[in-house]
Every structure is written in C-alpha cells, then in structure tokens.
N, C-alpha and C positions, 0 to 999 in steps of 0.2 A: 758476607752473608752466604749461607749455604745454597748450592744450586737447586736443591730440592725445594727449598722454601720459595725461591724465586719462581720456579716452575709452578708451584702450588698457587702463588699469588696471581700469576698470569692466567692460570686456569680459572681461578675464582673470578677475576675481572671479565674473562671471556664468557663464563657462565652467566654472570650478572648482566652483562650487556645483551647476551642472547635472550635471556628471560625478559628483560625490559622491552626489547624490540618485539618479541612475540606478543607480549601483553598489549603493546601499542597497536600493532597490526590487527590483533583480534578485536580491540576496542573500536578501531576505525571500521572494520567489517560489520560489527554489531550495529554501530550507528548508521551505517549505510543501509543495512537491511531494515532497521526500524523506520528510517526515512521512506523507504520504498513501501513498507506496509502502511505508513501514515498516508502516503499518496493514494494508495488503493482504497483505503477507508474513506478518504475525502471524496474520491470519485464515486464510490458506492453511495455515500450520503447525498451527494448531488443527484444521483439517479433516484434514490428513494424519495427525495423532496419533490422531484419533477413528476413522479409516477401518478400521484393523485390528480394532478392537473391534467395529465393525459387521459386518465380514466374518466374524468368529468367531461372532457371534450368528446370522447368516444360516446359517452352516454347521450350527450346533446345531439351528436350526429345520428345516433340510432333513433332518437325520437323524431328528428327531422325526416329521416328516411321512412319511418312508420307513418308519419303524417302525409308524406308524398304518396306512399302506397295507398293509403285510404282515399286520398283525393282522386287518384287514378282509377281505383275500383268504383268509386261513386260516380265518376264521370262517364263510365262505359255504359 
C-alpha cells in the first residue's frame, strides 16, 4: 500500500475519534447543565408552593397583633 494512503487512513481515524470524543464530552456537559437547571427549577417550585402558606401565616399573625393592639387601647 502506498504510504500516503496509510497516512490518510490514520488521519481519518484520528479525526473520526476526535470528533466522537468531542461529541461525547459535549453531550455529557449538556446533560450536566440540564440537570443543574432542573434542580434549580425544583427548588424554585418548592419555594413557590410554600410561599402562599407563609403569606397566610403572616396574615393571621397581623390579625392577632391588631386584636392585641385593640385590646390594649381599650384597656387603657
């Protein structure tokens, strides 16, 4: 076989291997980033679910404070 053909085949295999490894690494990085985004969204959803409960508790606390203030004003 001619030496140029052998060099060309080796170059082709090297290029093919490099391309495949680049695609594999890029895919792994994309999957990692997607997983991180999913974790952030899940954390945000948990916060958004808990927020109305906190708002309700604050509202109840404000009513209780108002009632106590009225009682102390009436008692004076």
